[in-house]
C-alpha positions as a Markdown table, in Angstrom:
| # | Residue | x | y | z |
|---|---|---|---|---|
| 1 | Unk | 138.9 | -234.4 | -0.7 |
| 2 | Unk | 135.9 | -233.4 | -2.3 |
| 3 | Unk | 135.3 | -230.2 | -3.1 |
| 4 | Unk | 131.4 | -230.6 | -1.8 |
| 5 | Unk | 128.3 | -232.5 | -1.6 |
| 6 | Unk | 125.9 | -230.2 | -0.2 |
| 7 | Unk | 121.7 | -230.9 | -0.2 |
| 8 | Unk | 120.1 | -227.1 | -1.5 |
| 9 | Unk | 117.1 | -228.3 | 0.2 |
| 10 | Unk | 118.4 | -226.8 | 3.4 |
| 11 | Unk | 119.0 | -223.3 | 3.7 |
| 12 | Unk | 118.5 | -220.4 | 1.7 |
| 13 | Unk | 121.6 | -218.2 | 0.9 |
| 14 | Unk | 122.6 | -216.4 | -1.5 |
| 15 | Unk | 124.2 | -219.1 | -4.7 |
| 16 | Unk | 127.6 | -216.9 | -5.2 |
| 17 | Unk | 130.7 | -217.2 | -8.1 |
| 18 | Unk | 133.7 | -217.1 | -8.8 |
| 19 | Unk | 133.8 | -213.0 | -10.8 |
| 20 | Unk | 137.3 | -214.2 | -12.0 |
| 21 | Unk | 140.2 | -215.7 | -9.8 |
| 22 | Unk | 140.8 | -213.7 | -6.6 |
| 23 | Unk | 138.8 | -210.9 | -7.5 |
| 24 | Unk | 135.9 | -212.2 | -5.5 |
| 25 | Unk | 132.3 | -212.9 | -6.3 |
| 26 | Unk | 129.3 | -211.7 | -8.1 |
| 27 | Unk | 125.4 | -212.8 | -6.5 |
| 28 | Unk | 123.8 | -215.0 | -9.7 |
| 29 | Unk | 120.4 | -215.8 | -7.5 |
| 30 | Unk | 119.0 | -212.7 | -6.0 |
| 31 | Unk | 116.5 | -214.3 | -2.6 |
| 32 | Unk | 116.9 | -210.7 | -1.5 |
| 33 | Unk | 118.3 | -212.8 | 1.5 |
| 34 | Unk | 120.5 | -209.7 | 3.5 |
| 35 | Unk | 122.9 | -211.7 | 5.9 |
| 36 | Unk | 123.8 | -211.5 | 9.3 |
| 37 | Unk | 127.2 | -210.3 | 9.9 |
| 38 | Unk | 129.0 | -212.2 | 13.3 |
| 39 | Unk | 132.6 | -213.2 | 14.7 |
| 40 | Unk | 132.3 | -216.1 | 15.9 |
| 41 | Unk | 131.8 | -216.1 | 19.7 |
| 42 | Unk | 130.5 | -213.5 | 21.9 |
| 43 | Unk | 126.4 | -211.1 | 20.6 |
| 44 | Unk | 126.5 | -208.4 | 18.1 |
| 45 | Unk | 125.9 | -208.6 | 14.3 |
| 46 | Unk | 125.8 | -206.0 | 11.0 |
| 47 | Unk | 123.1 | -206.8 | 8.7 |
| 48 | Unk | 124.2 | -206.0 | 5.7 |
| 49 | Unk | 121.9 | -205.8 | 2.4 |
| 50 | Unk | 120.8 | -208.4 | 0.4 |
| 51 | Unk | 123.0 | -208.8 | -2.5 |
| 52 | Unk | 121.3 | -207.1 | -5.8 |
| 53 | Unk | 122.5 | -206.6 | -9.6 |
| 54 | Unk | 122.4 | -202.9 | -7.6 |
| 55 | Unk | 123.9 | -203.8 | -4.2 |
| 56 | Unk | 126.7 | -206.6 | -5.1 |
| 57 | Unk | 129.0 | -208.8 | -3.0 |
| 58 | Unk | 132.4 | -209.0 | -3.2 |
| 59 | Unk | 134.1 | -210.3 | -0.5 |
| 60 | Unk | 134.6 | -211.8 | 2.3 |
| 61 | Unk | 138.0 | -212.2 | 5.2 |
| 62 | Unk | 138.3 | -213.1 | 7.8 |
| 63 | Unk | 141.4 | -211.9 | 9.9 |
| 64 | Unk | 143.4 | -210.9 | 13.2 |
| 65 | Unk | 143.9 | -215.0 | 13.9 |
| 66 | Unk | 139.1 | -215.8 | 13.2 |
| 67 | Unk | 137.9 | -212.2 | 15.0 |
| 68 | Unk | 137.7 | -210.0 | 12.7 |
| 69 | Unk | 135.3 | -210.9 | 10.2 |
| 70 | Unk | 135.1 | -208.4 | 6.9 |
| 71 | Unk | 132.3 | -208.3 | 4.1 |
| 72 | Unk | 133.2 | -205.4 | 1.4 |
| 73 | Unk | 130.9 | -204.8 | -1.2 |
| 74 | Unk | 129.8 | -202.2 | -4.2 |
| 75 | Unk | 127.5 | -200.2 | -4.8 |
| 76 | Unk | 126.9 | -200.2 | -8.3 |
| 77 | Unk | 124.9 | -196.9 | -9.7 |
| 78 | Unk | 126.9 | -195.3 | -7.0 |
| 79 | Unk | 130.7 | -196.5 | -6.9 |
| 80 | Unk | 130.7 | -195.9 | -4.4 |
| 81 | Unk | 132.8 | -199.7 | -2.3 |
| 82 | Unk | 131.1 | -200.4 | 1.4 |
| 83 | Unk | 132.7 | -202.7 | 3.0 |
| 84 | Unk | 131.9 | -204.2 | 6.7 |
| 85 | Unk | 133.5 | -205.9 | 9.9 |
| 86 | Unk | 133.1 | -206.7 | 13.0 |
| 87 | Unk | 136.2 | -207.1 | 15.6 |
| 88 | Unk | 136.5 | -207.1 | 19.2 |
| 89 | Unk | 136.5 | -204.1 | 21.6 |
| 90 | Unk | 139.1 | -204.3 | 24.3 |
| 91 | Unk | 138.1 | -201.6 | 26.3 |
| 92 | Unk | 135.1 | -202.5 | 27.7 |
| 93 | Unk | 133.5 | -199.5 | 26.7 |
| 94 | Unk | 130.1 | -199.0 | 24.0 |
| 95 | Unk | 131.6 | -195.1 | 23.5 |
| 96 | Unk | 132.5 | -195.8 | 19.8 |
| 97 | Unk | 135.1 | -192.8 | 19.1 |
| 98 | Unk | 137.3 | -195.4 | 20.8 |
| 99 | Unk | 137.0 | -197.6 | 18.1 |
| 100 | Unk | 136.3 | -194.6 | 15.5 |
| 101 | Unk | 140.6 | -193.8 | 16.6 |
| 102 | Unk | 141.9 | -197.2 | 16.0 |
| 103 | Unk | 140.5 | -197.1 | 13.0 |
| 104 | Unk | 140.9 | -194.1 | 11.6 |
| 105 | Unk | 144.7 | -194.6 | 13.0 |
| 106 | Unk | 145.4 | -198.2 | 11.3 |
| 107 | Unk | 144.5 | -197.0 | 7.9 |
| 108 | Unk | 146.0 | -194.7 | 8.1 |
| 109 | Unk | 149.3 | -196.8 | 8.8 |
| 110 | Unk | 148.5 | -199.2 | 6.3 |
| 111 | Unk | 147.8 | -196.5 | 3.5 |
| 112 | Unk | 151.4 | -195.1 | 5.0 |
| 113 | Unk | 153.8 | -198.7 | 5.2 |
| 114 | Unk | 156.5 | -196.1 | 4.0 |
| 115 | Unk | 157.2 | -192.1 | 4.0 |
| 116 | Unk | 156.0 | -190.1 | 1.3 |
| 117 | Unk | 153.8 | -192.7 | 0.0 |
| 118 | Unk | 150.8 | -192.4 | 0.1 |
| 119 | Unk | 149.3 | -188.7 | 0.4 |
| 120 | Unk | 146.6 | -188.0 | 2.8 |
| 121 | Unk | 144.8 | -185.5 | 3.7 |
| 122 | Unk | 141.6 | -184.0 | 5.3 |
| 123 | Unk | 141.6 | -186.8 | 8.6 |
| 124 | Unk | 139.0 | -185.5 | 10.9 |
| 125 | Unk | 136.9 | -186.4 | 13.2 |
| 126 | Unk | 133.9 | -186.0 | 14.6 |
| 127 | Unk | 130.9 | -186.9 | 17.0 |
| 128 | Unk | 127.9 | -187.4 | 14.8 |
| 129 | Unk | 123.4 | -187.8 | 15.7 |
| 130 | Unk | 122.2 | -191.7 | 16.0 |
| 131 | Unk | 121.9 | -193.5 | 13.2 |
| 132 | Unk | 119.0 | -196.5 | 13.3 |
| 133 | Unk | 118.7 | -196.0 | 17.0 |
| 134 | Unk | 122.5 | -196.7 | 17.6 |
| 135 | Unk | 125.4 | -193.9 | 18.9 |
| 136 | Unk | 128.1 | -193.9 | 16.4 |
| 137 | Unk | 131.2 | -191.5 | 15.4 |
| 138 | Unk | 132.5 | -190.7 | 11.7 |
| 139 | Unk | 136.7 | -190.6 | 10.6 |
| 140 | Unk | 137.0 | -189.8 | 7.0 |
| 141 | Unk | 140.3 | -189.4 | 5.0 |
| 142 | Unk | 141.2 | -188.2 | 1.6 |
| 143 | Unk | 143.9 | -190.1 | -0.5 |
| 144 | Unk | 144.6 | -188.0 | -3.1 |
| 145 | Unk | 147.3 | -190.6 | -4.5 |
| 146 | Unk | 149.6 | -193.0 | -3.5 |
| 147 | Unk | 153.1 | -194.2 | -4.7 |
| 148 | Unk | 152.5 | -191.3 | -7.2 |
| 149 | Unk | 149.6 | -192.0 | -8.9 |
| 150 | Unk | 146.5 | -190.1 | -8.2 |
| 151 | Unk | 142.9 | -191.7 | -7.2 |
| 152 | Unk | 141.8 | -188.7 | -5.4 |
| 153 | Unk | 139.5 | -191.6 | -3.6 |
| 154 | Unk | 137.4 | -190.2 | 0.5 |
| 155 | Unk | 136.9 | -192.3 | 3.0 |
| 156 | Unk | 134.7 | -192.2 | 6.5 |
| 157 | Unk | 134.5 | -194.5 | 8.7 |
| 158 | Unk | 131.2 | -194.8 | 10.6 |
| 159 | Unk | 131.9 | -196.3 | 13.4 |
| 160 | Unk | 129.5 | -198.2 | 16.9 |
| 161 | Unk | 130.2 | -199.9 | 19.5 |
| 162 | Unk | 129.4 | -202.3 | 22.3 |
| 163 | Unk | 130.9 | -203.1 | 25.9 |
| 164 | Unk | 132.7 | -205.8 | 23.6 |
| 165 | Unk | 132.2 | -205.8 | 20.1 |
| 166 | Unk | 133.7 | -202.5 | 17.5 |
| 167 | Unk | 131.4 | -202.7 | 14.6 |
| 168 | Unk | 132.4 | -200.2 | 11.6 |
| 169 | Unk | 131.2 | -199.7 | 8.0 |
| 170 | Unk | 133.9 | -198.1 | 5.8 |
| 171 | Unk | 132.6 | -196.4 | 1.9 |
| 172 | Unk | 134.7 | -195.1 | -0.1 |
| 173 | Unk | 134.6 | -192.9 | -3.0 |
| 174 | Unk | 137.3 | -192.6 | -6.4 |
| 175 | Unk | 137.9 | -190.5 | -8.1 |
| 176 | Unk | 135.9 | -188.9 | -5.8 |
| 177 | Unk | 133.5 | -185.4 | -6.1 |
| 178 | Unk | 132.4 | -182.3 | -3.7 |
| 179 | Unk | 128.6 | -183.3 | -5.8 |
| 180 | Unk | 129.2 | -186.8 | -3.4 |
| 181 | Unk | 129.3 | -186.0 | -0.7 |
| 182 | Unk | 125.6 | -186.5 | -0.9 |
| 183 | Unk | 126.1 | -190.3 | -1.8 |
| 184 | Unk | 128.5 | -190.9 | 1.5 |
| 185 | Unk | 125.9 | -189.3 | 3.4 |
| 186 | Unk | 123.3 | -191.2 | 2.5 |
| 187 | Unk | 124.6 | -194.3 | 2.6 |
| 188 | Unk | 126.3 | -194.1 | 6.8 |
| 189 | Unk | 122.4 | -193.8 | 7.4 |
| 190 | Unk | 121.8 | -197.5 | 6.2 |
| 191 | Unk | 125.3 | -198.7 | 9.2 |
| 192 | Unk | 122.7 | -201.5 | 11.7 |
| 193 | Unk | 124.6 | -202.6 | 14.3 |
| 194 | Unk | 122.3 | -204.7 | 16.2 |
| 195 | Unk | 124.9 | -205.3 | 19.6 |
| 196 | Unk | 121.9 | -207.8 | 21.3 |
| 197 | Unk | 121.8 | -210.2 | 18.5 |
| 198 | Unk | 122.5 | -213.9 | 19.9 |
| 199 | Unk | 123.4 | -215.1 | 16.8 |
| 200 | Unk | 122.1 | -219.1 | 15.7 |
| 201 | Unk | 123.5 | -222.1 | 14.5 |
| 202 | Unk | 122.0 | -220.9 | 10.4 |
| 203 | Unk | 124.1 | -217.2 | 11.1 |
| 204 | Unk | 127.0 | -219.2 | 12.0 |
| 205 | Unk | 126.5 | -222.3 | 9.5 |
| 206 | Unk | 125.9 | -219.2 | 6.6 |
| 207 | Unk | 129.0 | -217.7 | 6.7 |
| 208 | Unk | 130.6 | -221.0 | 7.3 |
| 209 | Unk | 129.2 | -221.5 | 3.5 |
| 210 | Unk | 130.0 | -218.7 | 2.0 |
| 211 | Unk | 133.6 | -219.1 | 3.3 |
| 212 | Unk | 133.6 | -222.3 | 2.1 |
| 213 | Unk | 131.9 | -223.2 | -0.8 |
| 214 | Unk | 133.0 | -218.9 | -2.2 |
| 215 | Unk | 136.2 | -217.8 | -1.1 |
| 216 | Unk | 137.3 | -221.8 | -0.9 |
| 217 | Unk | 138.7 | -220.4 | 2.7 |
| 218 | Unk | 138.5 | -223.8 | 4.3 |
| 219 | Unk | 140.8 | -223.2 | 7.6 |
| 220 | Unk | 137.5 | -219.6 | 8.1 |
| 221 | Unk | 135.0 | -222.2 | 7.3 |
| 222 | Unk | 135.9 | -224.6 | 9.8 |
| 223 | Unk | 135.5 | -221.6 | 12.2 |
| 224 | Unk | 132.0 | -220.6 | 11.2 |
| 225 | Unk | 131.1 | -225.0 | 10.9 |
| 226 | Unk | 132.0 | -225.5 | 14.8 |
| 227 | Unk | 130.1 | -222.9 | 15.9 |
| 228 | Unk | 127.5 | -223.8 | 13.8 |
| 229 | Unk | 127.4 | -227.0 | 15.2 |
| 230 | Unk | 127.8 | -226.0 | 19.0 |
| 231 | Unk | 124.5 | -223.5 | 18.9 |
| 232 | Unk | 122.7 | -226.1 | 16.7 |
| 233 | Unk | 119.4 | -227.2 | 18.9 |
| 234 | Unk | 119.0 | -229.8 | 20.0 |
| 235 | Unk | 115.5 | -230.5 | 18.3 |
| 236 | Unk | 117.0 | -229.6 | 14.9 |
| 237 | Unk | 116.5 | -232.2 | 11.9 |
| 238 | Unk | 119.0 | -234.4 | 11.9 |
| 239 | Unk | 119.3 | -233.5 | 8.6 |
| 240 | Unk | 120.7 | -230.5 | 9.3 |
| 241 | Unk | 123.1 | -231.8 | 11.8 |
| 242 | Unk | 124.3 | -234.1 | 9.5 |
| 243 | Unk | 125.9 | -231.2 | 6.9 |
| 244 | Unk | 126.8 | -229.7 | 8.6 |
| 245 | Unk | 129.0 | -233.0 | 10.2 |
| 246 | Unk | 130.3 | -232.8 | 7.0 |
| 247 | Unk | 131.0 | -229.3 | 6.2 |
| 248 | Unk | 133.1 | -229.3 | 9.1 |
| 249 | Unk | 134.4 | -232.4 | 8.3 |
| 250 | Unk | 135.4 | -231.2 | 5.3 |
| 251 | Unk | 136.5 | -227.6 | 5.9 |
| 252 | Unk | 139.5 | -229.3 | 8.7 |
| 253 | Unk | 140.3 | -231.8 | 6.0 |
| 254 | Unk | 140.6 | -229.7 | 3.7 |
| 255 | Unk | 142.4 | -226.9 | 5.6 |
| 256 | Unk | 145.3 | -230.2 | 6.9 |
| 257 | Unk | 143.0 | -230.1 | 10.6 |
| 258 | Unk | 143.0 | -234.0 | 9.3 |
| 259 | Unk | 142.9 | -235.4 | 12.8 |
| 260 | Unk | 139.8 | -233.4 | 14.1 |
| 261 | Unk | 138.7 | -234.5 | 11.0 |
| 262 | Unk | 138.3 | -237.8 | 12.2 |
| 263 | Unk | 137.4 | -236.3 | 15.2 |
| 264 | Unk | 134.2 | -235.2 | 14.2 |
| 265 | Unk | 133.0 | -238.3 | 11.9 |
| 266 | Unk | 134.1 | -240.9 | 15.0 |
| 267 | Unk | 132.1 | -238.8 | 17.4 |
| 268 | Unk | 129.1 | -238.8 | 14.5 |
| 269 | Unk | 129.1 | -241.6 | 14.5 |
| 270 | Unk | 128.2 | -242.7 | 17.9 |
| 271 | Unk | 125.4 | -241.2 | 18.0 |
| 272 | Unk | 123.8 | -241.4 | 14.0 |
| 273 | Unk | 126.3 | -244.5 | 12.2 |
| 274 | Unk | 124.1 | -245.6 | 9.6 |
| 275 | Unk | 124.7 | -242.1 | 7.7 |
| 276 | Unk | 127.7 | -242.7 | 5.3 |
| 277 | Unk | 129.6 | -239.0 | 4.6 |
| 278 | Unk | 130.7 | -240.1 | 8.3 |
| 279 | Unk | 132.2 | -243.2 | 6.2 |
| 280 | Unk | 133.2 | -241.9 | 3.2 |
| 281 | Unk | 135.1 | -238.7 | 5.3 |
| 282 | Unk | 137.3 | -241.1 | 7.4 |
| 283 | Unk | 138.4 | -242.6 | 4.2 |
| 284 | Unk | 139.7 | -239.7 | 3.0 |
| 285 | Unk | 141.6 | -238.5 | 6.4 |
| 286 | Unk | 143.1 | -242.4 | 6.2 |
| 287 | Unk | 143.7 | -241.5 | 2.4 |
| 288 | Unk | 145.3 | -238.1 | 3.4 |
| 289 | Unk | 147.4 | -240.6 | 5.7 |
| 290 | Unk | 148.7 | -243.2 | 3.8 |
| 291 | Unk | 145.9 | -245.5 | 5.9 |
| 292 | Unk | 145.4 | -247.6 | 2.4 |
| 293 | Unk | 144.3 | -251.2 | 4.5 |
| 294 | Unk | 141.7 | -248.4 | 6.6 |
| 295 | Unk | 141.0 | -246.3 | 3.9 |
| 296 | Unk | 139.4 | -249.4 | 1.7 |
| 297 | Unk | 137.0 | -250.3 | 5.1 |
| 298 | Unk | 135.9 | -247.4 | 5.3 |
| 299 | Unk | 134.8 | -246.3 | 1.8 |
| 300 | Unk | 133.3 | -250.2 | 2.7 |
| 301 | Unk | 131.4 | -248.9 | 5.4 |
| 302 | Unk | 130.2 | -245.5 | 3.5 |
| 303 | Unk | 128.9 | -247.0 | 0.2 |
| 304 | Unk | 127.0 | -250.1 | 2.3 |
| 305 | Unk | 125.1 | -247.5 | 3.9 |
| 306 | Unk | 125.2 | -245.0 | 0.4 |
| 307 | Unk | 120.6 | -245.6 | 0.8 |
| 308 | Unk | 120.5 | -243.3 | 3.1 |
| 309 | Unk | 122.2 | -240.2 | 2.0 |
| 310 | Unk | 120.1 | -237.0 | 2.5 |
| 311 | Unk | 117.5 | -236.5 | -0.2 |
| 312 | Unk | 118.6 | -234.6 | -3.3 |
| 313 | Unk | 122.5 | -236.0 | -2.1 |
| 314 | Unk | 124.8 | -238.4 | -3.3 |
| 315 | Unk | 127.8 | -240.5 | -2.4 |
| 316 | Unk | 131.1 | -239.0 | -4.1 |
| 317 | Unk | 133.0 | -241.0 | -6.2 |
| 318 | Unk | 136.0 | -242.0 | -4.9 |
| 319 | Unk | 137.5 | -242.4 | -8.2 |
| 320 | Unk | 137.2 | -238.5 | -8.7 |
| 321 | Unk | 138.7 | -237.2 | -4.9 |
| 322 | Unk | 142.0 | -235.7 | -4.5 |
| 323 | Unk | 143.0 | -237.7 | -1.5 |
| 324 | Unk | 142.3 | -241.2 | -2.8 |
| 325 | Unk | 143.9 | -240.0 | -6.3 |
| 326 | Unk | 146.7 | -240.2 | -4.0 |
| 327 | Unk | 147.0 | -243.6 | -3.8 |
| 328 | Unk | 146.4 | -244.3 | -7.0 |
| 329 | Unk | 149.3 | -246.0 | -7.1 |
| 330 | Unk | 148.2 | -248.7 | -4.7 |
| 331 | Unk | 146.7 | -251.7 | -7.6 |
| 332 | Unk | 145.0 | -253.8 | -5.1 |
| 333 | Unk | 143.7 | -250.4 | -3.1 |
| 334 | Unk | 142.5 | -248.7 | -6.5 |
| 335 | Unk | 141.0 | -252.2 | -8.1 |
| 336 | Unk | 138.9 | -251.9 | -4.8 |
| 337 | Unk | 138.0 | -248.1 | -5.9 |
| 338 | Unk | 137.5 | -248.8 | -9.7 |
| 339 | Unk | 134.5 | -251.8 | -8.3 |
| 340 | Unk | 133.2 | -249.6 | -5.4 |
| 341 | Unk | 129.1 | -248.2 | -7.1 |
């Protein structure tokens, strides 16, 4: 299964690359575009400051069966680590102290999986004036040490809520000193939660693309790409719809959801039979299931339509695709693959 073949002109999102395997990512191209952190279903967003030399986006993860996106950033000059999270509010109350209490309790439990593992001090819960027009609640705790190692980390939890969502900004500073209080206080004023925002297909597509191209989480990418497709306006450009479907099909395929990948492409062909990558993706699904004859048919259909790729996009080389390499021992099939141009 190919990793990706996005046409570069469609959507402007930060171009990111891994700093090191599994350690996160930093922005290569600074375009000044903030990110709307959104959940896969429902209203609301946290506006994440644009990545830059100063603000480094580090990790994006989707927890709790696809309901809790968490983005971690780092402020270079202050060495503050700032994480943002959205998750369902089960209480139906917009009072942020309820979400705050759950967050602080969960943080305390996670830091002390075994009695005495972490030395946690100064756990506080306070009310706070509104920030950017939203009522917030504050929680804090100081982690003096973990497993005997001094870390002296101050943690500040800035929390807001709607009846359906809890919104969190977690600010932490290791080797904390009292003079750092002003840094945390200034950072909490940047928290921007918009509970009434209705995410667009572009928002979902952007989240999916970060998961797919950067964190390599195809299962999480599929959740957001599916929402992008489901919310795509009927009058959207055909090329955007094609890219979403292609990315969604690959996300399903790479995450082992072959039936879903196949169904997405078969449905797309009914209304858009000229786009070659639908057939290419079907061939990938065939190959993953060991169906050499079907893969051959779909590959031929893809290459018969290669002139219909999106400008800036190329049809992949099947001789380098992991899906088809699984059938390389089938001499008849592989001879056919090598003739495709």
